[in-house]
LOMARMI-503377 format. One line per 10 residues: number of its first residue (from 1); their letters; for each residue x, y, z of N, C-alpha, C. Coordinates in pm, whole numbers. Example, Ala and Ser with C-alpha at 12.3 -4.5 7.8 and 13.67 -1.06 7.14 Angstrom:
% residues 2
1 = as = 1319/-569/780/1230/-450/780/1320/-330/780 ~ 1285/-225/708/1367/-106/714/1290/3/787
This chain:
% residues 266
1 = mgsvlmknri = 4599/4309/10164/4617/4417/10262/4581/4365/10400 ~ 4664/4395/10499/4641/4345/10633/4517/4404/10696 ~ 4466/4334/10799/4341/4377/10863/4355/4515/10927 ~ 4476/4547/10978/4497/4678/11039/4478/4788/10934 ~ 4535/4766/10814/4523/4866/10709/4381/4874/10654 ~ 4307/4763/10657/4170/4765/10608/4085/4862/10689 ~ 4122/4884/10815/4046/4975/10902/4096/5119/10891 ~ 4200/5140/10812/4259/5272/10798/4156/5370/10742 ~ 4152/5489/10798/4051/5588/10758/4068/5632/10613 ~ 4192/5633/10563/4214/5669/10423/4153/5563/10332
11 = vqlfeskkeg = 4175/5438/10364/4117/5328/10286/3965/5340/10286 ~ 3908/5364/10401/3763/5377/10412/3711/5495/10331 ~ 3785/5606/10331/3744/5722/10254/3736/5690/10106 ~ 3842/5630/10052/3845/5603/9908/3749/5491/9867 ~ 3714/5406/9962/3613/5304/9932/3473/5363/9928 ~ 3449/5463/10012/3314/5520/10023/3290/5637/9928 ~ 3398/5702/9884/3385/5818/9797/3482/5805/9681 ~ 3429/5792/9563/3513/5764/9446/3556/5888/9369 ~ 3494/6002/9397/3529/6123/9323/3504/6246/9409 ~ 3562/6357/9366/3538/6483/9435/3600/6494/9572
21 = ilsifytagf = 3705/6416/9600/3770/6420/9730/3855/6548/9741 ~ 3839/6617/9851/3915/6739/9875/4004/6721/9997 ~ 4134/6731/9975/4231/6726/10083/4297/6863/10094 ~ 4308/6913/10216/4371/7043/10239/4503/7023/10314 ~ 4607/7087/10264/4739/7083/10327/4765/7215/10399 ~ 4824/7205/10516/4876/7324/10583/4996/7285/10666 ~ 5078/7382/10700/5201/7358/10774/5174/7361/10924 ~ 5216/7257/10993/5202/7253/11138/5275/7371/11201 ~ 5209/7439/11294/5274/7550/11363/5266/7682/11291 ~ 5186/7690/11184/5168/7816/11112/5020/7854/11116
31 = ptvddtvpia = 4987/7977/11145/5074/8092/11172/5151/8085/11305 ~ 5093/8017/11407/5164/8003/11534/5162/7857/11577 ~ 5245/7824/11673/5258/7686/11717/5127/7630/11772 ~ 5039/7716/11822/4914/7670/11882/4799/7658/11782 ~ 4826/7684/11654/4717/7687/11556/4690/7553/11487 ~ 4777/7458/11503/4763/7330/11432/4629/7264/11459 ~ 4591/7256/11584/4467/7186/11622/4343/7261/11576 ~ 4327/7390/11607/4205/7459/11563/4187/7462/11411 ~ 4296/7467/11336/4284/7463/11190/4227/7329/11146 ~ 4279/7221/11201/4231/7088/11164/4083/7072/11197
41 = valakagvdm = 4044/7116/11315/3905/7103/11357/3814/7186/11267 ~ 3859/7307/11231/3779/7392/11143/3764/7330/11004 ~ 3870/7271/10952/3863/7206/10821/3767/7087/10824 ~ 3772/7010/10931/3681/6896/10944/3536/6944/10947 ~ 3510/7050/11022/3375/7105/11030/3329/7160/10896 ~ 3424/7207/10816/3392/7262/10684/3361/7154/10581 ~ 3383/7028/10617/3350/6918/10527/3463/6871/10438 ~ 3586/6911/10470/3701/6859/10395/3710/6708/10417 ~ 3753/6635/10314/3756/6489/10323/3880/6436/10393 ~ 3991/6507/10382/4117/6461/10440/4205/6583/10464
51 = ieigipfsdp = 4291/6575/10565/4385/6685/10588/4527/6631/10583 ~ 4615/6715/10527/4758/6684/10525/4829/6792/10606 ~ 4898/6750/10707/4968/6844/10793/5118/6835/10765 ~ 5176/6946/10727/5317/6948/10691/5407/6951/10813 ~ 5509/6867/10810/5612/6867/10914/5715/6972/10874 ~ 5728/7082/10948/5821/7188/10906/5964/7138/10894 ~ 6030/7188/10790/6168/7150/10762/6242/7274/10711 ~ 6368/7284/10743/6445/7404/10709/6478/7415/10561 ~ 6467/7304/10486/6503/7307/10344/6399/7232/10261 ~ 6276/7284/10253/6168/7214/10180/6181/7233/10029
61 = iadgpiiqqs = 6265/7151/9967/6308/7175/9829/6195/7167/9726 ~ 6089/7092/9754/5981/7078/9656/5875/7186/9669 ~ 5891/7270/9770/5787/7369/9799/5826/7507/9750 ~ 5724/7578/9704/5744/7714/9658/5756/7812/9774 ~ 5768/7942/9744/5797/8042/9847/5690/8053/9956 ~ 5564/8029/9922/5457/8041/10022/5474/7938/10132 ~ 5492/7811/10092/5507/7705/10192/5644/7714/10258 ~ 5745/7755/10184/5878/7774/10244/5872/7873/10360 ~ 5804/7983/10339/5793/8084/10444/5715/8031/10564 ~ 5612/7952/10539/5534/7895/10650/5620/7797/10730
71 = nkqaieggmr = 5707/7723/10663/5800/7633/10732/5893/7712/10823 ~ 5949/7819/10769/6043/7902/10845/5976/7960/10969 ~ 5855/8011/10950/5783/8073/11061/5746/7970/11167 ~ 5708/7850/11122/5670/7745/11216/5789/7699/11300 ~ 5903/7680/11235/6023/7637/11307/6066/7743/11407 ~ 6064/7868/11363/6101/7977/11453/6005/7987/11571 ~ 5881/7944/11548/5780/7949/11654/5785/7831/11749 ~ 5874/7735/11721/5892/7623/11813/5830/7491/11771 ~ 5782/7481/11647/5721/7355/11604/5829/7249/11582 ~ 5805/7131/11638/5892/7015/11624/5806/6892/11603
81 = vavlleqvah = 5868/6783/11561/5794/6659/11535/5719/6614/11660 ~ 5784/6615/11774/5720/6569/11898/5597/6653/11932 ~ 5608/6783/11913/5496/6873/11939/5380/6842/11845 ~ 5412/6822/11717/5309/6792/11618/5234/6663/11652 ~ 5305/6560/11693/5239/6434/11725/5146/6450/11845 ~ 5185/6530/11941/5097/6559/12054/4972/6633/12006 ~ 4990/6725/11914/4877/6801/11862/4781/6714/11782 ~ 4835/6621/11703/4749/6531/11627/4661/6449/11721 ~ 4716/6407/11833/4637/6332/11931/4517/6415/11979 ~ 4537/6545/11994/4427/6633/12035/4325/6648/11922
91 = vrkqtsipiv = 4374/6656/11798/4284/6662/11683/4198/6536/11677 ~ 4261/6423/11697/4191/6295/11683/4079/6280/11786 ~ 4091/6344/11899/3985/6338/11999/3860/6412/11955 ~ 3876/6500/11854/3765/6586/11813/3708/6554/11676 ~ 3776/6470/11598/3727/6438/11464/3784/6305/11416 ~ 3711/6243/11327/3757/6116/11268/3810/6136/11126 ~ 3834/6260/11085/3884/6288/10950/4020/6220/10929 ~ 4044/6161/10810/4176/6104/10782/4286/6209/10790 ~ 4395/6174/10856/4508/6266/10875/4634/6208/10813 ~ 4697/6288/10727/4824/6250/10664/4930/6350/10710
101 = lmgylnpvlq = 5046/6300/10748/5160/6387/10777/5251/6387/10655 ~ 5286/6506/10610/5371/6519/10491/5495/6598/10527 ~ 5608/6545/10488/5732/6615/10518/5849/6550/10447 ~ 5967/6581/10496/6088/6528/10435/6151/6425/10526 ~ 6231/6339/10467/6283/6224/10538/6374/6261/10655 ~ 6455/6366/10638/6556/6398/10739/6499/6419/10880 ~ 6396/6502/10900/6344/6520/11036/6288/6391/11096 ~ 6230/6307/11011/6174/6180/11061/6286/6086/11102 ~ 6392/6079/11021/6506/5993/11057/6574/6044/11185 ~ 6583/6175/11199/6642/6230/11321/6557/6195/11444
111 = ygmerfcqqa = 6428/6193/11425/6337/6159/11534/6343/6009/11564 ~ 6370/5931/11458/6372/5785/11470/6251/5727/11399 ~ 6270/5654/11290/6159/5607/11209/6063/5517/11290 ~ 6119/5425/11366/6032/5335/11443/5953/5414/11548 ~ 6021/5500/11618/5955/5584/11718/5847/5671/11654 ~ 5880/5728/11539/5785/5813/11467/5660/5734/11429 ~ 5678/5618/11370/5563/5538/11326/5476/5496/11443 ~ 5539/5453/11550/5463/5409/11667/5383/5524/11728 ~ 5448/5638/11744/5381/5751/11807/5277/5813/11714 ~ 5306/5814/11583/5208/5865/11488/5082/5780/11489
121 = sragvdgvil = 5101/5650/11493/4987/5558/11498/4904/5580/11624 ~ 4972/5592/11737/4901/5614/11863/4826/5748/11863 ~ 4883/5847/11796/4821/5979/11791/4698/5983/11701 ~ 4690/5887/11608/4576/5884/11518/4606/5922/11375 ~ 4734/5921/11338/4774/5947/11199/4737/5827/11113 ~ 4693/5852/10990/4653/5745/10900/4752/5720/10787 ~ 4826/5823/10748/4918/5807/10637/5033/5905/10646 ~ 5135/5878/10566/5256/5960/10564/5299/5980/10419 ~ 5344/6102/10388/5404/6130/10258/5542/6187/10282 ~ 5644/6117/10236/5783/6162/10246/5839/6163/10104
131 = pdmpmaeylq = 5826/6276/10033/5859/6280/9890/6000/6237/9856 ~ 6095/6256/9949/6234/6224/9916/6276/6086/9968 ~ 6181/6003/10010/6217/5868/10050/6213/5776/9928 ~ 6327/5715/9891/6329/5626/9774/6236/5506/9794 ~ 6169/5466/9686/6077/5355/9694/6147/5228/9740 ~ 6267/5203/9688/6340/5081/9724/6371/5079/9874 ~ 6408/5195/9929/6438/5202/10072/6313/5177/10155 ~ 6201/5233/10110/6075/5208/10181/6041/5059/10182 ~ 6050/4997/10066/6012/4856/10055/6104/4767/10137 ~ 6233/4796/10135/6329/4710/10203/6334/4733/10354
141 = ryrelfrang = 6317/4857/10397/6342/4891/10537/6219/4929/10619 ~ 6118/4987/10552/6014/5049/10632/5871/5000/10607 ~ 5847/4928/10498/5707/4893/10468/5643/4812/10580 ~ 5713/4714/10632/5653/4633/10737/5632/4712/10865 ~ 5720/4809/10891/5703/4896/11007/5578/4982/10990 ~ 5559/5036/10871/5439/5115/10844/5314/5028/10860 ~ 5316/4910/10802/5201/4821/10808/5169/4782/10952 ~ 5272/4752/11028/5251/4710/11167/5184/4819/11249 ~ 5202/4944/11208/5144/5057/11279/5021/5115/11209 ~ 4973/5044/11108/4850/5086/11041/4863/5213/10961
151 = llnaflispt = 4985/5245/10915/5010/5368/10841/5025/5339/10692 ~ 4960/5419/10609/4979/5410/10466/5087/5507/10422 ~ 5162/5469/10319/5264/5556/10263/5223/5592/10121 ~ 5220/5721/10091/5182/5767/9957/5305/5814/9881 ~ 5321/5765/9759/5430/5807/9673/5384/5917/9578 ~ 5479/5996/9533/5450/6103/9437/5489/6060/9296 ~ 5409/6105/9199/5444/6093/9058/5429/6232/8997 ~ 5496/6253/8884/5491/6384/8819/5486/6364/8667 ~ 5473/6473/8591/5470/6458/8445/5593/6391/8387 ~ 5706/6393/8459/5828/6331/8407/5847/6187/8454
161 = tselriraid = 5754/6137/8536/5765/5999/8584/5730/5902/8471 ~ 5815/5804/8448/5791/5709/8340/5672/5620/8371 ~ 5611/5566/8266/5499/5473/8286/5544/5351/8367 ~ 5667/5305/8343/5719/5190/8416/5722/5218/8567 ~ 5770/5337/8605/5776/5371/8747/5636/5394/8805 ~ 5550/5458/8727/5413/5479/8775/5348/5345/8806 ~ 5366/5248/8718/5304/5117/8741/5371/5044/8858 ~ 5501/5066/8877/5569/5007/8993/5514/5067/9122 ~ 5494/5199/9123/5436/5266/9240/5295/5216/9264 ~ 5218/5204/9158/5081/5156/9170/5076/5016/9232
171 = svtegfiyav = 5175/4934/9198/5176/4795/9246/5206/4783/9395 ~ 5270/4884/9454/5305/4876/9597/5224/4975/9682 ~ 5134/5048/9617/5052/5146/9690/4937/5077/9761 ~ 4911/5124/9884/4802/5066/9963/4700/5172/10004 ~ 4706/5287/9945/4610/5392/9978/4578/5475/9856 ~ 4661/5577/9832/4643/5661/9715/4779/5708/9666 ~ 4782/5755/9542/4902/5811/9481/4884/5962/9472 ~ 4992/6034/9498/4992/6180/9491/5046/6218/9354 ~ 4959/6268/9267/4999/6306/9132/5030/6456/9129 ~ 5158/6490/9121/5201/6629/9113/5166/6681/8974
181 = sassttgtrh = 5101/6796/8968/5048/6845/8841/5153/6901/8746 ~ 5268/6941/8801/5371/7003/8717/5508/6973/8775 ~ 5607/6970/8691/5744/6945/8736/5807/7075/8786 ~ 5751/7126/8894/5798/7250/8952/5764/7248/9100 ~ 5794/7357/9170/5760/7363/9311/5613/7395/9329 ~ 5567/7381/9453/5428/7413/9484/5399/7560/9462 ~ 5271/7591/9446/5231/7729/9428/5092/7736/9369 ~ 5032/7854/9371/4897/7870/9320/4899/7901/9170 ~ 4801/7846/9100/4782/7875/8957/4632/7893/8935 ~ 4597/7975/8837/4455/8001/8813/4395/7902/8715
191 = qfeaeqiayf = 4479/7839/8634/4429/7736/8544/4546/7648/8501 ~ 4512/7531/8446/4614/7438/8402/4649/7463/8256 ~ 4776/7437/8224/4822/7449/8085/4783/7322/8008 ~ 4789/7332/7875/4750/7220/7789/4835/7096/7817 ~ 4965/7117/7844/5052/7001/7869/5015/6931/8001 ~ 4963/7007/8097/4918/6945/8221/4792/6862/8199 ~ 4701/6914/8119/4580/6839/8086/4616/6709/8012 ~ 4713/6718/7922/4757/6599/7850/4814/6496/7946 ~ 4886/6541/8047/4941/6452/8151/4828/6387/8229 ~ 4727/6464/8267/4612/6406/8339/4542/6301/8254
201 = erlralglsn = 4532/6327/8125/4467/6231/8035/4549/6103/8024 ~ 4682/6118/8020/4768/5999/8016/4750/5916/8143 ~ 4744/5983/8257/4725/5911/8383/4594/5835/8382 ~ 4489/5901/8341/4358/5837/8340/4356/5716/8248 ~ 4428/5726/8135/4431/5617/8038/4508/5495/8088 ~ 4592/5513/8190/4671/5400/8242/4585/5298/8316 ~ 4468/5340/8363/4381/5247/8435/4445/5193/8561 ~ 4502/5281/8642/4572/5239/8764/4476/5172/8861 ~ 4530/5081/8941/4446/5009/9036/4418/5090/9161 ~ 4500/5192/9187/4480/5278/9304/4430/5416/9262
211 = pyligfgisn = 4351/5480/9347/4310/5617/9318/4428/5713/9332 ~ 4418/5827/9266/4522/5929/9282/4457/6064/9300 ~ 4526/6149/9374/4485/6287/9395/4584/6378/9325 ~ 4535/6485/9264/4621/6580/9196/4652/6696/9290 ~ 4779/6730/9300/4822/6839/9385/4919/6931/9312 ~ 4952/7044/9371/5035/7152/9316/4951/7233/9216 ~ 4922/7357/9253/4853/7446/9161/4702/7447/9172 ~ 4645/7376/9270/4500/7380/9289/4469/7497/9381 ~ 4403/7599/9328/4387/7721/9407/4248/7780/9406 ~ 4159/7728/9322/4025/7786/9311/3927/7680/9261
221 = aqtlatacry = 3801/7720/9248/3698/7625/9207/3727/7567/9068 ~ 3784/7648/8980/3810/7602/8843/3918/7494/8840 ~ 4032/7518/8905/4138/7417/8904/4097/7292/8983 ~ 4020/7310/9090/3972/7194/9165/3879/7110/9079 ~ 3786/7173/9010/3692/7098/8926/3764/7026/8813 ~ 3864/7093/8754/3940/7028/8647/4013/6906/8698 ~ 4081/6919/8811/4153/6805/8869/4058/6690/8898 ~ 3940/6723/8949/3844/6618/8986/3785/6547/8865 ~ 3795/6607/8748/3749/6538/8627/3842/6424/8589 ~ 3968/6435/8629/4068/6337/8587/4114/6246/8701
231 = aagaivgssf = 4084/6281/8825/4135/6207/8941/4023/6189/9044 ~ 4055/6115/9148/3958/6096/9255/3935/6224/9334 ~ 4027/6318/9319/4014/6444/9391/4142/6523/9382 ~ 4156/6620/9470/4270/6711/9461/4314/6757/9599 ~ 4436/6811/9601/4499/6860/9724/4525/7009/9708 ~ 4480/7087/9803/4499/7231/9803/4594/7267/9916 ~ 4701/7341/9884/4799/7375/9986/4833/7522/9991 ~ 4907/7570/9893/4960/7706/9897/4850/7811/9912 ~ 4740/7795/9841/4635/7896/9849/4571/7898/9987 ~ 4564/7783/10054/4509/7781/10190/4606/7846/10288
241 = iqhlaaqgvd = 4734/7824/10269/4832/7889/10356/4830/8040/10335 ~ 4813/8084/10210/4795/8227/10184/4672/8280/10258 ~ 4566/8202/10256/4443/8240/10327/4469/8255/10476 ~ 4541/8159/10535/4572/8167/10678/4657/8290/10709 ~ 4752/8319/10622/4839/8436/10643/4759/8565/10641 ~ 4656/8568/10556/4577/8691/10542/4464/8702/10643 ~ 4397/8588/10669/4276/8589/10751/4297/8540/10894 ~ 4408/8472/10917/4429/8413/11048/4346/8286/11065 ~ 4348/8232/11186/4279/8106/11213/4138/8138/11262 ~ 4053/8168/11167/3913/8199/11195/3827/8089/11136
251 = saaiqqfvhd = 3750/8021/11220/3674/7904/11175/3576/7939/11065 ~ 3507/8052/11078/3410/8092/10976/3479/8122/10843 ~ 3596/8187/10849/3669/8219/10727/3722/8092/10659 ~ 3764/7994/10739/3811/7866/10684/3694/7794/10617 ~ 3579/7794/10680/3463/7731/10619/3424/7800/10489 ~ 3437/7932/10483/3407/8005/10360/3508/7970/10250 ~ 3635/7955/10287/3738/7917/10191/3703/7783/10126 ~ 3665/7686/10208/3629/7553/10155/3502/7562/10071 ~ 3405/7637/10117/3280/7655/10042/3308/7714/9904 ~ 3393/7815/9898/3425/7879/9770/3496/7783/9675
261 = lrqpap = 3583/7698/9730/3652/7599/9646/3554/7504/9579 ~ 3450/7470/9650/3357/7368/9602/3242/7425/9522 ~ 3246/7555/9494/3144/7612/9408/3160/7561/9265 ~ 3051/7548/9190/3063/7507/9050/3155/7603/8975 ~ 3249/7546/8901/3344/7629/8826/3271/7708/8718 ~ 3309/7832/8696/3243/7915/8593/3268/7860/8453
């Protein structure tokens, strides 16, 4: 791994903390275009380990209705890639928390991949997740660009991903792997099904060289604790966006949301 990536905040996080990592996802520009920065700052103050900021897209195919609606509202409110990158720069002035941008390939390609990587790096982004970017395309066209800008790329795996592909992803990963808990869209669940637990056990038995975080369906202390038993940590998205829709961008309420997630599961 290059010296630039060795200094990456995501790398440092996973080196210093081997379990119980909590990453929170929210959509940039939701509830309003001006909320991206205060939400990030509030999450950092609440003790979240990493934040994932969604790049709004008009057709978020992997996302359930909650995140889809947040995308629609953010776009209608004026959120764009350029605006988000400016906002991340403001976040970075206030916190050293690892920041991941998650979105779909089309808006990034329209913006320009090289331009995106350069500006994301300057703004203080540490990693990128583009679920619909083929691994072969990343390796052939973009890996060196990401590395040159100190950005990590995280790939997704799911219960239907073959062991061969999981090991291929593990071999080219330089940060963490995003383990989707179910072969469905995002959304909140109160507990995991037996087949999901069996999938987590299969992942753990593979002895992967990179850490992985479990996402999709993490909504409360119970699902978070279960995910953390099998992975380095978990990603919470839909339930936090529901919280923002109900409570607004209130720092104390955000801190309470994170506190409740980290309570010992009943």
